C-alpha positions as CSV (number, residue, x, y, z in Angstrom):
1,M,-14.0,-22.6,-27.2
2,S,-14.1,-21.2,-30.8
3,G,-11.1,-19.7,-32.6
4,S,-7.4,-19.9,-31.9
5,L,-6.4,-18.1,-28.7
6,N,-3.0,-16.4,-28.4
7,I,-1.9,-16.2,-24.8
8,T,1.1,-14.3,-23.7
9,A,2.2,-15.0,-20.1
10,A,5.3,-14.7,-18.0
11,T,4.6,-18.1,-16.4
12,V,2.6,-21.2,-17.3
13,E,-1.0,-20.8,-16.1
14,P,-3.0,-23.8,-17.3
15,G,-6.1,-22.6,-15.6
16,L,-6.4,-19.7,-18.1
17,L,-7.5,-22.1,-20.8
18,A,-10.5,-23.2,-18.7
19,L,-12.0,-19.7,-18.6
20,P,-14.9,-18.9,-21.0
21,W,-13.0,-16.7,-23.4
22,D,-15.6,-17.2,-26.1
23,I,-18.1,-15.3,-24.1
24,P,-18.1,-11.4,-23.8
25,L,-16.7,-10.5,-20.4
26,E,-19.9,-8.7,-19.3
27,N,-21.8,-12.0,-19.8
28,W,-19.5,-14.3,-17.9
29,P,-21.6,-16.7,-15.7
30,D,-21.9,-16.1,-12.0
31,D,-20.1,-19.4,-11.2
32,T,-17.0,-18.1,-13.0
33,I,-16.6,-14.6,-11.6
34,T,-15.8,-13.4,-8.1
35,A,-17.7,-10.5,-6.6
36,L,-15.1,-7.9,-5.6
37,P,-15.5,-4.1,-5.4
38,K,-13.8,-2.2,-8.2
39,G,-13.1,1.4,-9.2
40,I,-14.7,3.3,-12.1
41,S,-13.3,2.1,-15.4
42,R,-13.9,2.8,-19.0
43,H,-13.5,-0.9,-19.7
44,I,-15.4,-4.0,-18.7
45,V,-13.6,-5.5,-15.7
46,R,-14.4,-8.9,-14.0
47,F,-12.7,-10.9,-11.3
48,A,-12.2,-14.7,-11.3
49,Q,-10.4,-17.4,-9.5
50,L,-7.3,-18.9,-11.1
51,D,-5.3,-21.7,-9.5
52,G,-5.9,-20.6,-5.9
53,Y,-5.7,-16.8,-6.4
54,V,-7.9,-14.0,-7.8
55,I,-7.3,-12.3,-11.1
56,A,-8.7,-9.2,-12.6
57,I,-9.6,-9.3,-16.3
58,K,-10.0,-6.2,-18.5
59,E,-11.3,-6.1,-22.0
60,T,-9.5,-3.7,-24.3
61,T,-7.8,-3.6,-27.7
62,D,-4.9,-5.8,-28.9
63,E,-2.4,-2.9,-28.8
64,M,-3.5,-1.6,-25.5
65,A,-3.6,-5.0,-23.8
66,Q,-0.1,-5.9,-25.0
67,G,1.3,-2.4,-24.2
68,E,-0.1,-2.3,-20.7
69,Y,1.2,-5.9,-20.0
70,D,4.7,-4.9,-21.2
71,M,4.6,-1.7,-19.1
72,L,3.5,-3.4,-15.9
73,R,6.3,-6.0,-16.4
74,N,8.8,-3.2,-16.8
75,L,7.6,-1.4,-13.8
76,Q,7.8,-4.5,-11.7
77,K,11.4,-5.0,-12.8
78,I,12.3,-1.6,-11.3
79,E,10.2,-2.3,-8.2
80,V,7.5,0.2,-8.7
81,P,4.3,-0.5,-6.6
82,C,1.9,-1.9,-9.2
83,V,-0.4,-4.8,-9.9
84,E,1.3,-8.0,-11.3
85,P,0.6,-8.7,-15.0
86,V,-0.4,-12.4,-15.6
87,A,-1.3,-12.6,-19.3
88,V,-2.6,-11.1,-22.5
89,I,-5.4,-13.0,-24.2
90,Q,-5.7,-12.3,-27.9
91,G,-7.6,-14.0,-30.8
92,R,-10.9,-14.3,-28.9
93,T,-14.0,-15.2,-30.9
94,D,-17.5,-16.1,-29.8
95,I,-19.2,-19.4,-30.7
96,E,-20.3,-17.9,-34.0
97,G,-16.8,-16.9,-34.9
98,N,-17.3,-13.1,-34.3
99,P,-14.2,-11.4,-32.9
100,L,-14.1,-10.4,-29.2
101,P,-11.9,-7.8,-27.5
102,S,-8.5,-8.8,-26.2
103,A,-8.1,-9.1,-22.5
104,L,-5.4,-8.1,-20.0
105,V,-5.1,-10.4,-16.9
106,T,-3.5,-9.1,-13.7
107,R,-3.2,-10.6,-10.3
108,H,-5.5,-9.2,-7.6
109,L,-3.4,-7.5,-4.9
110,K,-4.2,-9.2,-1.6
111,F,-5.4,-7.0,1.3
112,S,-5.9,-4.1,-1.2
113,M,-9.0,-2.0,-1.7
114,P,-10.1,0.4,-4.4
115,F,-10.9,4.0,-3.4
116,R,-14.6,3.4,-3.2
117,A,-14.3,0.5,-0.9
118,L,-12.6,2.5,1.8
119,Y,-15.8,4.1,3.1
120,S,-19.1,2.5,3.9
121,T,-21.3,5.5,4.6
122,T,-19.2,8.7,4.7
123,L,-15.6,9.4,3.6
124,R,-13.9,11.1,6.6
125,P,-11.4,14.0,6.3
126,E,-8.6,12.0,7.8
127,T,-9.1,9.2,5.4
128,A,-9.2,11.5,2.4
129,Q,-6.0,13.2,3.5
130,R,-4.2,9.9,3.9
131,L,-5.3,8.7,0.5
132,V,-4.1,11.8,-1.2
133,D,-0.8,11.7,0.6
134,S,-0.2,8.1,-0.4
135,L,-1.0,8.9,-4.0
136,A,1.5,11.8,-3.9
137,L,4.2,9.4,-2.6
138,L,3.4,6.9,-5.4
139,L,3.6,9.7,-8.0
140,V,7.0,10.8,-6.7
141,R,8.3,7.3,-6.9
142,L,6.9,6.9,-10.5
143,H,8.4,10.2,-11.6
144,N,11.7,9.4,-10.0
145,V,12.1,6.4,-12.3
146,G,10.9,8.3,-15.4
147,F,7.3,7.1,-15.6
148,F,4.6,9.5,-16.9
149,W,1.2,8.2,-15.8
150,G,-1.1,10.4,-17.8
151,D,-4.3,9.3,-15.9
152,V,-3.5,9.8,-12.2
153,S,-6.6,9.3,-10.0
154,L,-7.7,7.7,-6.8
155,S,-9.8,5.3,-8.9
156,N,-6.8,4.1,-10.9
157,T,-5.0,3.2,-7.6
158,L,-5.3,0.4,-5.1
159,F,-4.7,1.0,-1.4
160,R,-3.3,-1.2,1.3
161,R,-3.4,-0.3,5.0
162,D,0.0,0.7,6.3
163,A,0.1,1.3,10.0
164,G,-2.4,4.2,10.1
165,S,-1.6,5.4,6.6
166,F,-2.1,3.8,3.2
167,A,0.3,2.4,0.6
168,A,-0.7,3.2,-2.9
169,Y,-0.3,0.8,-5.9
170,L,-0.7,1.7,-9.6
171,V,-3.5,-0.3,-11.3
172,D,-4.1,1.2,-14.7
173,A,-1.0,1.8,-16.8
174,E,-2.5,1.9,-20.3
175,T,-1.8,5.7,-20.7
176,G,1.7,5.5,-19.1
177,R,5.0,6.0,-20.8
178,L,8.5,5.2,-19.4
179,Y,11.4,7.6,-20.2
180,D,14.9,7.9,-19.0
181,S,13.8,10.9,-17.0
182,L,10.9,13.3,-16.9
183,T,10.9,17.1,-17.7
184,K,9.5,19.5,-15.2
185,G,6.6,20.1,-17.6
186,Q,5.8,16.4,-17.8
187,R,5.7,16.1,-14.0
188,E,3.6,19.2,-13.6
189,H,1.2,17.9,-16.3
190,D,0.8,14.6,-14.4
191,L,0.2,16.6,-11.1
192,E,-2.5,18.8,-12.7
193,I,-4.2,15.6,-14.0
194,A,-4.1,14.2,-10.5
195,R,-5.5,17.5,-9.0
196,V,-8.4,17.7,-11.4
197,N,-9.3,14.0,-11.2
198,I,-9.2,13.9,-7.4
199,A,-11.4,16.9,-7.1
200,G,-13.9,15.4,-9.5
201,E,-13.9,12.1,-7.7
202,L,-14.6,13.8,-4.3
203,M,-17.3,16.0,-5.9
204,D,-18.9,12.8,-7.2
205,I,-19.0,11.3,-3.7
206,Q,-20.3,14.6,-2.4
207,A,-23.1,14.6,-4.9
208,G,-24.0,11.1,-3.6
209,G,-24.1,12.3,0.0
210,K,-21.1,10.2,1.1
211,L,-18.6,13.0,1.7
212,D,-18.0,14.4,5.2
213,A,-19.3,18.0,5.4
214,A,-15.8,19.1,6.6
215,I,-14.2,18.1,3.3
216,D,-13.6,20.7,0.6
217,P,-13.0,18.6,-2.6
218,V,-10.9,21.3,-4.2
219,A,-8.8,22.0,-1.2
220,T,-8.3,18.3,-0.6
221,S,-7.2,17.7,-4.1
222,D,-4.8,20.6,-3.9
223,R,-3.1,18.8,-1.0
224,I,-1.5,16.4,-3.5
225,M,0.4,19.4,-5.0
226,A,1.9,20.4,-1.6
227,S,2.7,16.8,-0.6
228,Y,4.3,16.0,-3.9
229,D,6.3,19.2,-4.0
230,T,7.7,18.8,-0.5
231,L,8.7,15.2,-1.1
232,W,10.1,15.8,-4.5
233,H,12.4,18.7,-3.4
234,E,13.6,16.8,-0.4
235,L,14.6,13.8,-2.6
236,N,16.1,15.7,-5.5
237,D,17.3,19.2,-4.6
238,P,21.0,19.8,-4.2
239,E,22.1,21.3,-0.9
240,L,24.9,23.9,-0.5
241,L,26.9,23.7,2.7
242,E,29.8,25.6,4.3
243,Q,33.0,23.7,4.9
244,N,32.2,23.7,8.6
245,E,28.8,22.3,8.1
246,L,29.7,18.9,6.7
247,W,27.9,17.2,9.6
248,K,24.7,18.2,7.8
249,I,25.5,15.6,5.1
250,N,24.6,12.8,7.5
251,K,21.6,14.7,8.6
252,R,20.3,14.9,5.0
253,V,20.8,11.2,4.6
254,Q,19.0,10.6,7.9
255,R,16.0,12.7,6.8
256,L,15.7,10.8,3.6
257,N,15.9,7.5,5.5
258,D,13.2,8.7,7.8
259,L,11.0,9.4,4.7
260,G,11.6,5.8,3.8
261,F,14.2,6.3,1.0
262,D,17.6,4.7,0.6
263,I,20.5,6.6,-0.9
264,E,22.7,4.8,-3.5
265,E,25.3,7.5,-3.6
266,L,26.0,11.2,-2.9
267,S,27.6,13.5,-5.4
268,I,29.8,16.0,-3.4
269,K,31.4,18.9,-5.1
270,T,33.4,21.9,-3.8
271,D,33.5,25.4,-5.3
272,A,36.6,27.0,-6.8
273,D,38.0,28.4,-3.5
274,G,36.9,25.3,-1.5
275,T,34.7,27.2,1.0
276,K,31.4,25.6,0.0
277,V,30.3,22.0,-0.6
278,K,27.4,21.0,-2.9
279,I,25.8,17.7,-2.2
280,Q,23.3,15.9,-4.5
281,P,21.7,12.6,-3.3
282,K,20.9,9.8,-5.7
283,V,17.8,8.2,-4.3
284,V,17.4,4.5,-5.0
285,D,13.8,4.0,-3.9
286,S,11.5,4.0,-1.0
287,G,11.4,1.0,1.3
288,H,14.3,1.8,3.6
289,H,12.6,0.4,6.8
290,A,10.9,-2.4,4.9
291,R,14.2,-3.6,3.5
292,R,15.8,-3.5,7.0
293,L,12.9,-5.4,8.6
294,L,13.0,-8.0,5.8
295,R,16.8,-8.5,6.3
296,L,16.4,-8.9,10.1
297,T,13.3,-10.9,10.3
298,G,12.1,-12.1,6.9
299,L,8.9,-10.1,7.3
300,D,7.8,-8.5,4.0
301,T,5.7,-5.4,4.9
302,E,4.7,-2.0,3.8
303,E,7.0,0.9,4.8
304,N,5.1,2.4,7.7
305,Q,4.3,-1.0,9.1
306,A,8.1,-1.8,9.0
307,R,8.9,1.4,10.8
308,R,6.4,0.6,13.5
309,L,7.6,-3.0,13.9
310,L,11.2,-1.9,14.0
311,N,10.4,0.6,16.8
312,D,8.8,-2.1,18.8
313,L,11.8,-4.3,18.1
314,D,14.1,-1.6,19.5
315,S,11.8,-1.1,22.5
316,Y,11.9,-4.8,23.2
317,A,15.8,-4.8,23.1
318,A,15.9,-1.9,25.5
319,T,13.3,-3.4,27.9
320,V,14.8,-6.8,28.3
321,S,18.4,-5.6,28.3
322,L,19.5,-7.1,24.9
323,L,21.3,-4.0,23.7
324,N,24.7,-5.7,23.8
325,L,23.6,-8.5,21.5
326,D,23.9,-8.6,17.8
327,E,21.0,-6.9,16.0
328,E,20.2,-10.1,14.1
329,V,20.0,-12.1,17.4
330,V,17.7,-9.5,19.0
331,A,15.5,-9.5,15.9
332,H,15.1,-13.3,16.1
333,L,14.2,-13.2,19.8
334,W,11.6,-10.4,19.1
335,L,10.2,-12.3,16.2
336,T,9.7,-15.6,18.1
337,R,8.8,-14.2,21.5
338,V,6.6,-11.1,20.5
339,F,5.5,-10.9,16.9
340,E,4.7,-14.6,16.2
341,P,2.8,-15.2,19.4
342,V,0.5,-12.2,18.6
343,I,-0.2,-13.5,15.1
344,R,-0.7,-17.1,16.3
345,A,-3.2,-15.8,18.8
346,V,-5.5,-14.8,15.9
347,P,-8.1,-17.6,15.3
348,E,-8.0,-19.2,11.9
349,N,-11.4,-18.0,11.0
350,L,-10.2,-14.4,11.5
351,D,-6.8,-14.5,9.7
352,S,-8.2,-13.1,6.5
353,K,-9.4,-9.9,8.2
354,L,-6.0,-8.1,7.9
355,E,-2.5,-9.0,7.0
356,P,-0.2,-9.9,9.9
357,A,1.9,-6.8,10.1
358,E,-1.3,-4.6,10.2
359,V,-2.8,-6.8,12.9
360,F,0.4,-6.3,15.0
361,H,0.3,-2.6,14.4
362,Q,-3.3,-2.3,15.4
363,V,-2.7,-4.4,18.5
364,L,0.0,-1.9,19.6
365,E,-2.5,0.9,18.9
366,H,-5.2,-0.8,20.8
367,R,-2.9,-1.5,23.7
368,W,-1.9,2.2,23.9
369,F,-5.6,3.3,24.1
370,M,-6.3,0.7,26.7
371,S,-3.4,1.9,28.8
372,Q,-4.6,5.5,28.5
373,E,-8.2,4.6,29.4
374,Q,-7.3,2.4,32.4
375,A,-4.3,4.5,33.6
376,R,-2.0,1.5,33.8
377,D,0.5,-0.5,31.7
378,V,-1.7,-3.1,29.9
379,P,0.3,-6.3,29.2
380,L,0.6,-7.2,25.6
381,N,-1.2,-10.5,25.8
382,E,-4.2,-8.8,27.5
383,A,-4.3,-6.2,24.7
384,V,-4.2,-9.0,22.1
385,R,-7.1,-10.8,23.8
386,D,-9.2,-7.6,24.0
387,Y,-8.4,-6.6,20.4
388,I,-9.5,-9.9,19.0
389,E,-12.7,-10.0,21.1
390,N,-13.8,-6.4,20.6
391,V,-12.2,-5.2,17.3
392,L,-10.8,-7.8,14.9
393,Q,-13.8,-10.2,14.8
394,Y,-16.1,-7.4,13.8
395,R,-14.0,-6.2,10.8
396,R,-14.7,-7.2,7.3
397,D,-12.3,-9.5,5.5
398,E,-9.7,-7.6,3.6
399,E,-7.6,-10.4,2.2
400,I,-10.1,-10.2,-0.6
401,V,-12.6,-7.5,0.1
402,I,-16.1,-8.7,-0.7
403,N,-19.1,-6.5,-1.4
404,P,-21.3,-6.4,0.6
405,P,-19.0,-6.5,3.7
406,T,-19.0,-9.7,5.6
407,G,-21.2,-9.8,8.7
408,T,-20.0,-9.9,12.2
409,F,-18.8,-13.1,13.8
410,T,-20.7,-14.2,16.8
411,A,-19.1,-17.5,17.5
412,A,-16.6,-17.8,20.3
413,V,-13.0,-17.5,19.2
414,D,-10.0,-19.4,20.5
415,I,-7.6,-16.8,21.9
416,I,-4.7,-16.8,24.3
417,R,-5.5,-16.9,28.0
418,D,-2.2,-17.6,29.7
419,E,-0.5,-14.5,31.1
420,D,2.9,-16.3,30.6
421,D,2.4,-16.7,26.8
422,F,4.3,-13.5,26.3
423,E,7.7,-12.6,27.7
424,Y,7.3,-9.0,26.6
425,N,5.9,-6.4,29.0
426,D,7.4,-3.1,27.9
427,E,6.4,0.5,28.5
428,P,3.1,1.9,27.2
429,M,2.9,3.3,23.7
430,P,4.4,6.8,23.3
431,P,1.9,9.7,23.4
432,R,0.3,10.8,20.2
433,G,1.9,13.6,18.2
434,A,0.5,17.1,18.4
435,D,-0.9,16.8,14.9
436,E,-2.5,13.4,15.4
437,P,-6.3,13.1,16.0
438,I,-7.6,12.3,19.5
439,R,-10.5,10.2,18.3
440,D,-10.3,6.4,18.4
441,W,-7.9,5.1,15.7
442,R,-10.5,2.7,14.5
443,D,-12.5,5.6,13.2
444,L,-9.8,6.8,10.9
445,V,-9.7,4.0,8.3
């Protein structure tokens, strides 16, 4: 390796020194890089293995590499969903001593997928809507902490499955700026960038013949404006109440919790004659249900997954008459008697298909559809067995999504057979909401 490398890293990563930094990134040998799908980028990007996990490497300028590294570290400190920065590599030269671009190294987000890996043949309307909604939520979270993105797009975002929806993570922060707070004009400018970029991305897919005919690129991109506006006002607008309507304060807090946000404090003011009360919530961050599930069970999940698992936990408590026990005790029983047996039932050769919380959610969905089709209450262990045999083994691996998708597994899998392996036999899943599609849930993502 020629020249003198300058490596800035938060932790010691000896494996970084073994990578061929004296070769331009686009020429790295096949035995070094890992084939993963990636979004469109103005930079050269490659993936590689580093000490047991996958890293993404992007060539850029000294200033931009260091600036993005610092920005990602700051965003992580305030718990914004983003990729984890690993290192900045500067001072690169080739074997002849010619300078090479600096590189930003980030950790690949397990079980995440770029926008273009979320469809194999055609992008469906339901998937497009869920992607836009998750990006709107991410943008609200970013703006709430004073982050101006400046390059909002589906391609600059990674998506993880989240119980029928998606959780969005920021990938590219090189144009971002962090302020104490954003003006309305800054927020609207970011939204307009998002709207234009999303429309352009969908039109690009349309031109390639991979967009469902029912999708209008412009109308779909406009959806981010409405989704963002609704959520932003719910989180930040003050509310004026009459003195006899103080019960609505708790209702406002509950609405915010239902959206997944925790409240740090409420600012409550009365007018001069004391007849009206103005409340202003101070939102901490999203993750209300995820934090509760983590506290009760130690499971670290996305927000919608946590909501689904908590609902099942509550159903378990009601079904087996555990309502008089402490919440922590009930959670431990549910974890050991329901959740863990389901996850243990997944054969080792299939455990990289989906993360555990998503597997559990999909099992519950599968069970509900089986119950509807067979007009009976399908036991959980029977649903697990059918899900593994007829759904899970045919999915591509998503722990690290490989292109092309992995083939189907034809070998027999070791799954649970004993009807007594589960002590949980609750009521069937609740009916779908009026606004939910009636097609098979497996067609939606």
